[in-house]
RODO-2510 file (C-alpha; in nm, 4 decimals, decimal comma):
residues 531
     n   res          X          Y          Z
     1     m    14,8642     8,8955    15,1821
     2     k    14,6371     8,6625    14,9813
     3     k    14,6453     8,4155    15,2696
     4     i    14,5391     8,6865    15,5166
     5     i    14,2562     8,7966    15,2865
     6     c    14,1314     8,4397    15,2560
     7     i    14,1361     8,3991    15,6366
     8     l    13,9387     8,7218    15,6809
     9     l    13,6866     8,6182    15,4174
    10     s    13,6482     8,2805    15,5843
    11     l    13,5779     8,4466    15,9210
    12     v    13,3115     8,6623    15,7562
    13     l    13,1720     8,3488    15,5939
    14     l    13,1352     8,1715    15,9296
    15     l    12,9329     8,4648    16,0582
    16     s    12,7144     8,4800    15,7470
    17     l    12,6356     8,1136    15,7055
    18     c    12,3502     8,1480    15,9494
    19     g    12,1085     8,0756    15,6698
    20     c    12,2130     8,0234    15,3094
    21     g    11,8884     7,8556    15,2245
    22     a    11,9118     7,6284    15,5284
    23     e    11,7923     7,8097    15,8400
    24     e    11,4250     7,7676    15,9238
    25     n    11,2269     7,9940    16,1536
    26     v    10,8673     7,9498    16,2631
    27     v    10,6831     8,2793    16,2252
    28     d    10,5396     8,4140    16,5508
    29     e    10,1695     8,4403    16,4746
    30     t    10,1188     8,6945    16,7532
    31     a    10,3980     8,9248    16,6404
    32     d    10,1973     9,1043    16,3710
    33     s     9,8216     9,1393    16,3776
    34     a     9,8289     9,1902    15,9982
    35     t     9,9953     8,8550    15,9378
    36     t     9,7993     8,6499    15,6830
    37     q     9,7601     8,2766    15,6578
    38     d    10,0317     8,2726    15,3889
    39     d    10,2735     8,4190    15,6445
    40     k    10,1857     8,1596    15,9097
    41     k    10,4241     7,8941    15,7842
    42     t    10,7837     7,7900    15,8032
    43     s    11,0064     8,0685    15,6760
    44     q    11,3640     8,0881    15,5542
    45     t    11,6637     8,3128    15,5892
    46     i    11,9197     8,3202    15,3112
    47     s    12,2350     8,5165    15,2255
    48     l    12,3115     8,7180    14,9124
    49     l    12,6106     8,9259    14,8027
    50     y    12,6162     9,3039    14,7732
    51     s    12,8670     9,5899    14,7716
    52     y    12,8812     9,7950    15,0919
    53     s    13,0504    10,0870    14,9154
    54     d    12,7812    10,1087    14,6479
    55     s    12,4283    10,2506    14,6575
    56     f    12,0972    10,0656    14,6833
    57     n    11,9417    10,3403    14,4713
    58     p    11,8551    10,1554    14,1460
    59     y    11,9372    10,4676    13,9454
    60     l    12,2746    10,5303    14,1069
    61     a    12,4074    10,1800    14,1786
    62     k    12,7248    10,1061    13,9841
    63     t    12,7960     9,7437    14,0741
    64     t    12,6135     9,4542    13,9141
    65     l    12,5482     9,3038    14,2583
    66     n    12,3598     9,6067    14,3879
    67     r    12,1718     9,6612    14,0650
    68     q    12,0500     9,3018    14,0788
    69     i    11,9510     9,2986    14,4443
    70     a    11,7722     9,6337    14,4146
    71     s    11,4920     9,4545    14,2278
    72     l    11,3875     9,3097    14,5644
    73     l    11,3456     9,6588    14,7113
    74     y    11,1763     9,8296    14,4171
    75     d    10,8962     9,7128    14,1913
    76     s    10,8331     9,8404    13,8403
    77     l    10,5155     9,8872    13,6391
    78     v    10,6050     9,5842    13,4309
    79     k    10,8697     9,3138    13,4312
    80     v    10,9759     9,1124    13,1279
    81     d    11,0006     8,7350    13,1603
    82     n    11,2490     8,4983    12,9967
    83     n    11,0371     8,4906    12,6789
    84     f    11,0273     8,8721    12,6608
    85     e    10,6610     8,8824    12,7548
    86     p    10,5435     9,1615    12,9894
    87     i    10,4210     9,0790    13,3390
    88     n    10,2158     9,3451    13,5154
    89     v    10,3608     9,4265    13,8573
    90     l    10,2481     9,7721    13,9721
    91     a    10,0440     9,8123    13,6559
    92     s     9,7005     9,6543    13,6662
    93     s     9,6675     9,6939    13,2896
    94     v     9,8640     9,8336    12,9954
    95     e     9,6712     9,9300    12,6827
    96     i     9,8486    10,0404    12,3652
    97     t     9,6480    10,2120    12,0909
    98     d     9,8307    10,3646    11,7963
    99     k    10,0801    10,6045    11,9560
   100     t     9,9329    10,6058    12,3045
   101     c    10,0091    10,3758    12,5986
   102     t     9,7647    10,3941    12,8907
   103     v     9,8691    10,2374    13,2204
   104     k     9,6239    10,1702    13,5015
   105     l     9,7874    10,1336    13,8428
   106     k     9,7312     9,8778    14,1173
   107     n     9,6519     9,9737    14,4731
   108     a     9,9823     9,9589    14,6600
   109     t    10,1660    10,1383    14,9383
   110     f    10,5277    10,2322    14,9834
   111     t    10,7240    10,0858    15,2719
   112     d    10,6722    10,4081    15,4698
   113     g    10,2946    10,3708    15,4395
   114     a    10,2387    10,6314    15,1665
   115     t     9,9943    10,5492    14,8869
   116     f    10,1390    10,4720    14,5441
   117     t    10,0013    10,7143    14,2831
   118     a    10,0514    10,8334    13,9268
   119     d    10,2678    11,1192    14,0533
   120     d    10,5216    10,8635    14,1744
   121     v    10,5286    10,7098    13,8264
   122     i    10,5983    11,0496    13,6700
   123     y    10,8732    11,1187    13,9232
   124     s    11,0286    10,7752    13,8648
   125     y    11,0060    10,8182    13,4872
   126     d    11,1857    11,1534    13,5039
   127     t    11,4552    10,9972    13,7226
   128     a    11,4894    10,6995    13,4887
   129     k    11,5072    10,9174    13,1786
   130     a    11,8014    11,1077    13,3276
   131     s    11,9866    10,7864    13,4187
   132     a    12,2456    10,6076    13,2079
   133     r    12,0906    10,2688    13,2750
   134     y    11,7310    10,3382    13,1686
   135     g    11,7380    10,6619    12,9690
   136     h    11,7880    10,4938    12,6307
   137     n    11,4526    10,3140    12,6647
   138     f    11,2519    10,6322    12,6194
   139     y    11,3676    10,7443    12,2750
   140     e    11,0104    10,7316    12,1407
   141     v    10,8344    10,8975    12,4382
   142     l    10,7114    11,2489    12,3630
   143     s    10,5404    11,3140    12,6954
   144     v    10,4006    11,1454    13,0054
   145     q    10,0987    11,2672    13,1961
   146     a     9,8936    11,1633    13,4974
   147     v     9,5280    11,1556    13,3936
   148     d     9,4234    11,0814    13,7507
   149     s     9,5834    10,9297    14,0598
   150     k     9,5679    10,5793    13,9116
   151     t     9,6180    10,6421    13,5385
   152     v     9,9327    10,7367    13,3459
   153     v     9,9478    10,8014    12,9707
   154     f    10,2660    10,7759    12,7615
   155     n    10,2469    10,9640    12,4305
   156     l    10,4778    10,8142    12,1686
   157     s    10,6359    10,9428    11,8497
   158     q    10,5620    10,6183    11,6660
   159     c    10,3516    10,3048    11,6886
   160     d    10,5079    10,0424    11,9131
   161     p    10,2974     9,7355    12,0007
   162     y    10,5637     9,6200    12,2467
   163     f    10,6239     9,9447    12,4323
   164     a    10,5027     9,7757    12,7534
   165     n    10,8333     9,5869    12,7559
   166     l    11,0105     9,9157    12,8295
   167     l    10,8085     9,9990    13,1414
   168     t    11,0619     9,8198    13,3603
   169     f    11,2077    10,1250    13,5354
   170     p    11,1978    10,1013    13,9194
   171     i    10,9228    10,2941    14,0941
   172     i    11,0365    10,5127    14,3837
   173     k    10,8352    10,7474    14,6014
   174     s    10,8254    11,1025    14,4698
   175     g    11,0973    11,3222    14,6157
   176     t    11,3044    11,0442    14,7764
   177     s    11,5918    11,0139    14,5297
   178     n    11,9260    11,1811    14,6099
   179     v    11,8310    11,2373    14,9739
   180     t    12,1024    11,2361    15,2427
   181     d    12,1029    11,2352    15,6212
   182     a    12,2601    11,4935    15,8551
   183     d    12,6022    11,3340    15,8031
   184     g    12,5753    11,3522    15,4256
   185     r    12,5177    10,9792    15,3827
   186     e    12,2752    10,8675    15,1152
   187     i    11,9319    10,7514    15,2236
   188     p    11,7996    10,4923    14,9762
   189     p    11,4780    10,5949    14,7990
   190     v    11,1491    10,4626    14,9339
   191     g    11,0141    10,1724    14,7313
   192     c    10,7188     9,9359    14,7421
   193     g    10,9002     9,6137    14,6603
   194     r    10,8996     9,2687    14,8136
   195     y    11,1595     9,3611    15,0792
   196     v    11,2708     9,6587    15,2818
   197     l    11,6228     9,7496    15,3935
   198     s    11,6845     9,7017    15,7661
   199     e    11,7756    10,0037    15,9796
   200     d    12,1389     9,8933    16,0099
   201     a    12,1518     9,8246    15,6318
   202     t    12,2869     9,4707    15,6839
   203     s    11,9813     9,2778    15,5693
   204     f    11,6527     9,2885    15,3813
   205     k    11,3303     9,2176    15,5699
   206     l    11,0066     9,0891    15,4186
   207     n    10,7715     9,3751    15,3330
   208     r    10,4596     9,2875    15,5352
   209     n    10,2525     9,5420    15,3420
   210     y    10,3562     9,4151    14,9989
   211     h    10,0746     9,4339    14,7451
   212     g    10,1541     9,0948    14,5922
   213     k    10,2390     8,7444    14,7037
   214     k    10,4770     8,7128    14,9975
   215     g    10,7316     8,4326    14,9856
   216     v    10,8729     8,2094    15,2591
   217     i    11,2047     8,3947    15,2714
   218     e    11,1661     8,6089    15,5812
   219     a    11,5043     8,7812    15,5697
   220     i    11,8084     8,8177    15,3462
   221     n    12,1476     8,8542    15,5113
   222     l    12,3764     9,0788    15,3090
   223     i    12,7401     8,9781    15,2619
   224     n    12,9748     9,2539    15,1516
   225     s    13,1683     9,1505    14,8424
   226     p    13,4038     9,4389    14,7552
   227     d    13,5614     9,2969    14,4385
   228     e    13,5704     9,0066    14,1915
   229     a    13,8153     8,8068    14,4037
   230     a    13,5839     8,8220    14,7046
   231     t    13,2829     8,7325    14,4914
   232     s    13,4637     8,4311    14,3463
   233     h    13,5615     8,3165    14,6956
   234     y    13,2105     8,3495    14,8393
   235     v    13,0584     8,1689    14,5405
   236     e    13,3091     7,8841    14,5528
   237     v    13,2608     7,8206    14,9261
   238     g    12,8815     7,8429    14,9051
   239     a    12,8284     8,1565    15,1121
   240     t    12,5609     8,2973    14,8818
   241     a    12,2279     8,1400    14,7933
   242     a    12,2425     8,2709    14,4364
   243     y    12,4938     8,4035    14,1862
   244     y    12,4336     8,5416    13,8378
   245     t    12,6804     8,5958    13,5545
   246     d    12,6620     8,6922    13,1898
   247     g    13,0342     8,7404    13,1309
   248     d    13,3159     8,5351    12,9793
   249     k    13,4573     8,4446    13,3210
   250     i    13,2128     8,2178    13,4980
   251     v    13,2650     8,1109    13,8566
   252     r    13,1008     7,7718    13,8916
   253     m    12,8713     7,7405    14,1907
   254     s    12,7682     7,4052    14,3313
   255     g    12,3943     7,3484    14,3252
   256     k    12,1563     7,4159    14,0380
   257     k    12,1366     7,6648    13,7553
   258     t    11,8900     7,8175    13,5140
   259     e    11,9605     7,9956    13,1869
   260     v    11,8628     8,3587    13,1425
   261     s    11,7825     8,4719    12,7907
   262     l    11,9653     8,7915    12,6965
   263     n    11,8698     9,0089    12,4042
   264     h    12,2342     9,0374    12,2966
   265     l    12,2753     8,9423    11,9306
   266     i    12,6130     8,8290    11,7971
   267     y    12,6168     8,8897    11,4236
   268     i    12,8402     8,9259    11,1193
   269     g    12,8171     9,2856    11,0002
   270     v    12,8425     9,3257    10,6239
   271     n    12,9686     9,6079    10,4049
   272     n    12,6702     9,5965    10,1683
   273     n    12,8553     9,8258     9,9297
   274     y    13,1511     9,5964     9,8683
   275     g    13,1771     9,3588     9,5727
   276     s    12,9731     9,0396     9,5888
   277     l    12,8636     9,1187     9,9454
   278     a    12,6132     9,3530     9,7808
   279     s    12,4318     9,0387     9,6666
   280     k    12,1922     8,8715     9,9070
   281     e    12,3059     8,5394     9,7669
   282     m    12,6591     8,5859     9,8994
   283     r    12,5228     8,6727    10,2428
   284     y    12,2962     8,3667    10,2264
   285     a    12,5947     8,1528    10,1276
   286     i    12,8037     8,2678    10,4228
   287     s    12,5099     8,2226    10,6592
   288     a    12,4475     7,8679    10,5433
   289     a    12,8164     7,7812    10,5917
   290     l    12,7953     7,8466    10,9660
   291     d    12,7552     7,5772    11,2291
   292     r    12,5937     7,8032    11,4851
   293     d    12,5439     7,5293    11,7413
   294     m    12,9172     7,4584    11,7395
   295     i    12,9986     7,8270    11,7813
   296     c    12,7642     7,8409    12,0819
   297     r    12,9200     7,5311    12,2379
   298     t    13,2833     7,6158    12,1782
   299     a    13,3300     7,9919    12,1590
   300     y    13,0603     8,0753    12,4166
   301     f    13,0819     7,7642    12,6377
   302     n    12,7133     7,6795    12,5811
   303     n    12,6087     8,0200    12,7162
   304     a    12,4485     8,1128    12,3854
   305     v    12,1739     7,9864    12,1560
   306     s    12,1809     7,9742    11,7769
   307     a    12,0096     8,2643    11,6014
   308     t    11,7416     8,1282    11,3693
   309     g    11,6680     8,4797    11,2485
   310     y    11,7077     8,8373    11,3645
   311     f    11,4730     8,8071    11,6616
   312     n    11,5567     8,6263    11,9828
   313     p    11,4584     8,2572    11,9534
   314     n    11,2576     8,2872    12,2779
   315     f    11,0392     8,5669    12,1397
   316     k    10,7187     8,3804    12,0522
   317     p    10,5533     8,6230    11,8020
   318     t    10,8297     8,5630    11,5446
   319     k    10,9523     8,2165    11,6436
   320     a    10,7761     8,0233    11,3646
   321     l    10,8962     8,2698    11,0990
   322     q    11,2696     8,2342    11,1605
   323     t    11,4129     7,9661    10,9356
   324     i    11,7920     7,9926    10,9578
   325     e    11,9395     7,6493    11,0242
   326     a    12,1479     7,5999    11,3366
   327     n    12,3929     7,3736    11,1541
   328     a    12,5855     7,4252    10,8317
   329     n    12,4106     7,3380    10,5056
   330     s    12,6623     7,3207    10,2214
   331     k    12,3887     7,2629     9,9641
   332     i    12,2395     7,6070    10,0319
   333     t    12,5865     7,7632    10,0172
   334     v    12,6657     7,6060     9,6792
   335     e    12,3270     7,6974     9,5307
   336     n    12,3618     8,0638     9,6246
   337     l    12,7236     8,0922     9,5109
   338     s    12,6200     7,9450     9,1761
   339     k    12,3513     8,2120     9,1323
   340     i    12,6150     8,4878     9,1401
   341     g    12,8660     8,3171     8,9131
   342     y    13,0843     8,1126     9,1489
   343     n    13,0336     7,7715     8,9945
   344     n    13,3776     7,6139     9,0020
   345     m    13,6148     7,5255     9,2828
   346     n    13,9704     7,6438     9,2161
   347     s    14,2961     7,4781     9,3139
   348     n    14,2871     7,6474     9,6547
   349     g    13,9554     7,4855     9,7432
   350     y    13,7392     7,7970     9,7050
   351     y    13,4461     7,8573     9,4730
   352     a    13,5543     8,0879     9,1905
   353     n    13,4178     8,2618     8,8817
   354     f    13,4878     8,1691     8,5189
   355     a    13,8326     8,3309     8,5442
   356     g    13,9267     8,1183     8,8443
   357     n    13,9130     8,4083     9,0907
   358     n    13,7468     8,3657     9,4262
   359     p    13,6334     8,6476     9,6554
   360     v    13,8424     8,7067     9,9682
   361     f    13,6837     8,8830    10,2629
   362     s    13,8392     9,0181    10,5785
   363     l    13,6517     8,9715    10,9083
   364     l    13,7254     9,2380    11,1697
   365     v    13,7083     9,1358    11,5347
   366     n    13,7867     9,3099    11,8612
   367     s    14,1019     9,1393    11,9915
   368     e    14,0085     9,2271    12,3504
   369     n    13,7057     8,9965    12,3517
   370     s    13,8306     8,6379    12,3732
   371     s    13,4952     8,4716    12,3023
   372     r    13,4421     8,6844    11,9947
   373     v    13,7929     8,6120    11,8661
   374     a    13,7270     8,2403    11,9076
   375     a    13,3945     8,2758    11,7258
   376     a    13,5568     8,4717    11,4410
   377     n    13,8187     8,2032    11,3861
   378     m    13,5520     7,9345    11,3859
   379     i    13,3495     8,1321    11,1302
   380     a    13,6552     8,1565    10,9041
   381     e    13,7229     7,7803    10,9331
   382     q    13,3603     7,6898    10,8666
   383     c    13,3455     7,9167    10,5624
   384     k    13,6723     7,7678    10,4345
   385     a    13,5199     7,4212    10,4596
   386     a    13,2282     7,5501    10,2508
   387     g    13,4556     7,7057     9,9861
   388     i    13,4482     8,0716    10,0948
   389     q    13,7716     8,2501    10,1917
   390     i    13,7555     8,4720    10,4985
   391     n    14,0624     8,6090    10,6773
   392     v    14,0270     8,7161    11,0410
   393     v    14,1757     9,0558    11,1251
   394     e    14,2169     9,1223    11,4978
   395     c    14,2463     9,4812    11,6168
   396     t    14,2083     9,6795    11,9361
   397     y    13,8667     9,8126    12,0255
   398     e    13,9665    10,1670    11,9258
   399     q    14,0944    10,0478    11,5873
   400     y    13,7868     9,8296    11,5428
   401     v    13,5457    10,1180    11,5987
   402     e    13,7494    10,3540    11,3811
   403     r    13,7408    10,1147    11,0873
   404     l    13,3665    10,0592    11,1244
   405     v    13,2971    10,4315    11,1340
   406     n    13,5150    10,4866    10,8270
   407     g    13,3591    10,1950    10,6364
   408     d    13,7027    10,0326    10,6139
   409     f    13,5897     9,6705    10,6329
   410     h    13,4345     9,3827    10,4428
   411     l    13,2864     9,1944    10,7366
   412     y    13,3002     9,2428    11,1125
   413     l    13,1880     9,0377    11,4095
   414     g    12,9660     9,2548    11,6270
   415     e    12,7342     9,2437    11,9251
   416     v    12,4255     9,4551    11,9797
   417     q    12,1818     9,4696    12,2683
   418     v    11,8402     9,4639    12,1094
   419     s    11,5855     9,6665    12,3069
   420     d    11,3123     9,4666    12,4797
   421     n    11,0495     9,6150    12,2468
   422     m    11,2355     9,4407    11,9610
   423     d    11,3190     9,7518    11,7606
   424     f    11,5846     9,6700    11,4998
   425     a    11,5957    10,0172    11,3454
   426     p    11,9398    10,0989    11,4966
   427     l    12,0879     9,7898    11,3286
   428     v    11,9253     9,7654    10,9867
   429     t    11,8328    10,1176    10,8761
   430     f    12,0746    10,3571    10,7122
   431     g    12,2253    10,5908    10,9689
   432     g    12,1268    10,3711    11,2658
   433     s    12,3596    10,3692    11,5652
   434     a    12,4824    10,0168    11,4825
   435     s    12,4113     9,9987    11,1075
   436     y    12,7705     9,9968    10,9813
   437     g    12,7768     9,8881    10,6184
   438     v    12,4040     9,9330    10,5565
   439     v    12,3370    10,1420    10,2454
   440     t    12,0363    10,2896    10,0730
   441     k    12,2044    10,3165     9,7350
   442     k    12,4712    10,1131     9,5646
   443     e    12,7620    10,3387     9,4690
   444     e    13,0710    10,2633     9,2696
   445     s    13,3171    10,0802     9,4944
   446     d    13,6331    10,2730     9,5831
   447     d    13,9029    10,0154     9,6491
   448     t    14,1744    10,2606     9,7533
   449     s    14,1262    10,1532    10,1166
   450     l    14,0116     9,7949    10,0552
   451     e    14,2133     9,5548     9,8479
   452     n    13,9826     9,3728     9,6053
   453     q    14,1772     9,0446     9,6472
   454     g    14,0147     8,8603     9,3594
   455     d    13,6541     8,9670     9,4140
   456     e    13,4753     9,0376     9,0882
   457     q    13,4356     9,3910     8,9608
   458     q    13,0702     9,4888     8,9272
   459     e    12,9125     9,7679     8,7342
   460     p    12,7654    10,0381     8,9583
   461     e    12,4048     9,9490     9,0337
   462     q    12,1501    10,1891     9,1772
   463     i    11,9345    10,0439     9,4560
   464     t    11,6485    10,2831     9,5107
   465     i    11,4786    10,0916     9,7920
   466     n    11,6183     9,9665    10,1198
   467     y    11,3468     9,7138    10,2003
   468     c    11,4533     9,6816    10,5633
   469     e    11,4237    10,0540    10,6126
   470     e    11,0871    10,0587    10,4386
   471     i    10,9438     9,7769    10,6508
   472     i    11,0673     9,9355    10,9748
   473     k    10,9066    10,2638    10,8702
   474     s    10,5794    10,0897    10,7909
   475     y    10,5896     9,9062    11,1222
   476     h    10,6331    10,2298    11,3153
   477     e    10,3451    10,3790    11,1179
   478     g    10,1263    10,0884    11,2247
   479     s    10,0663     9,9599    10,8724
   480     c    10,2363     9,6215    10,9102
   481     s    10,3074     9,3645    11,1811
   482     i    10,6213     9,2452    11,3533
   483     a    10,5846     8,9246    11,1520
   484     d    10,6339     9,1301    10,8353
   485     v    10,9465     9,2823    10,9879
   486     a    11,0888     8,9401    11,0778
   487     t    11,0262     8,8050    10,7272
   488     t    11,1770     9,1061    10,5493
   489     l    11,4904     9,1176    10,7644
   490     l    11,5513     8,7495    10,7022
   491     t    11,4929     8,7896    10,3277
   492     e    11,7193     9,0911    10,2869
   493     m    11,9769     8,9848    10,5495
   494     p    12,1824     9,3078    10,5647
   495     q    12,3758     9,1377    10,8469
   496     i    12,4171     8,7681    10,9247
   497     p    12,2755     8,6641    11,2652
   498     v    12,4952     8,4137    11,4499
   499     c    12,3706     8,3615    11,8062
   500     y    12,2076     8,5155    12,1105
   501     l    12,3937     8,5172    12,4419
   502     n    12,2580     8,3661    12,7629
   503     g    12,3272     8,4490    13,1251
   504     v    12,3295     8,1897    13,4028
   505     l    12,1721     8,2042    13,7473
   506     f    12,3278     7,9564    13,9894
   507     y    12,1351     7,8865    14,3081
   508     d    12,1636     7,6769    14,6223
   509     s    12,0458     7,3155    14,5976
   510     s    11,8209     7,3657    14,9032
   511     i    11,5941     7,5760    14,6797
   512     k    11,3871     7,3008    14,5246
   513     n    11,1307     7,4739    14,3056
   514     g    10,9945     7,8039    14,1867
   515     v    11,3137     7,9532    14,0437
   516     d    11,2548     8,1664    13,7372
   517     a    11,4709     8,4551    13,6204
   518     s    11,5002     8,7060    13,3398
   519     h    11,7619     8,9601    13,2386
   520     n    11,5174     9,2226    13,3628
   521     d    11,5092     9,0707    13,7134
   522     i    11,7208     8,7705    13,8086
   523     y    11,5017     8,7369    14,1200
   524     l    11,1852     8,7416    13,9087
   525     s    11,0153     8,4583    14,1012
   526     f    11,1814     8,5102    14,4394
   527     e    10,8459     8,4954    14,6203
   528     n    10,7843     8,1488    14,4696
   529     y    11,1037     7,9847    14,5911
   530     e    11,0373     7,6554    14,7709
   531     f    11,2784     7,4765    15,0011
***
């Protein structure tokens, strides 16, 4: 059966290889009276993968392939580049004042000739808010209103200088979502993107009326890839001009590649209410024991970058303020352990108190994530080399979540997708959706569920201020900057940042220049591709 499938895929490949970045066509200058000088040049036809059984509707598409390729059919108000900076697409300007975001719109038309207006933005926003993929971005939006046909105002519940980074939802023509034909088949929404779907739905054609720059890629042949096995086959034999992955299993594609910065933080979560972990110095000591570069190389196969602080290393406004070292620094570890009474190394090779007892921490990890298990074991080995005992505890995802919710942990290795507006409230404030172990007050430790294992007993201490929570509150009130947030999070360190994950875009070697991508749009610079 596998042999038959391979033969069938190969036959499809022969039919589709009519232009994977190699076929050149001279544009007929008489074919379209609206053709500009930019169009009167050698053009290209390439092939990309998609799922025939899935939708091209960006709000309904379930497969990664269709979600990615939909960015060529639909533009957004703003796109975010690889440094998490906003690029105006359908927005001509975005102005944020206090709790108000005013967006001025460019002059553009949809592929059916209709004029793009503020009403389409409202319709697209309502559709996005109801979707699983984009709905979470609008937690701070109170209302949206069209001031006139070319102005939209977003009223927010809090100050957010980087709200523009969330205006990445696809714009579709009002009333065109969830439309079907006479046979009940879905009709994709009308967009105003760089390409338009052909009538037989087997290719994308260059949008001649596109409001922005038009590239040299005249058409995109679509190759149906129904599952992972088919995708792997097409990638390996070079049927597709581009392939993106951000998972553990990477299919290597011959040609070139570019890294895509993800806002996915891998971190060590800390039970701030347990023993010496309540001390910043212990968290500093563990942090300094980590060789983050080695974890990125080994556990994540170089598809990660060391976290120098809480914020993504590519985010320029906080880059100079993040001072965590990428490699282990035993001197910092020893200095901080000494400050909290661990001055002597015992016979087991761990730093201990005057009684010879060393703290022992368990590190929870989801056993179903192989990269994270590898990272957890490396963290334990690196901490052991620095004189800190950490035991890795693997458990199923259900057990992992249950223990986090119940507070039944010392440390855990977690991953969180930080929103593009760089809001860390869910991670570092008490009661946040990912703030396991964060406390506002120090209470007397109850060790009935956690074995103390040699950690020192401390007298109950009342902490009346959670500085991370206070700085986040001040930031949302507009009384401090994101630089203040970055500095406070690093100083308090309620969790220990480890690394940020990267995705990889592989592309055909015939594409010489102009390739830029972001997690927001892997085809970010598609119109700039040069062959």
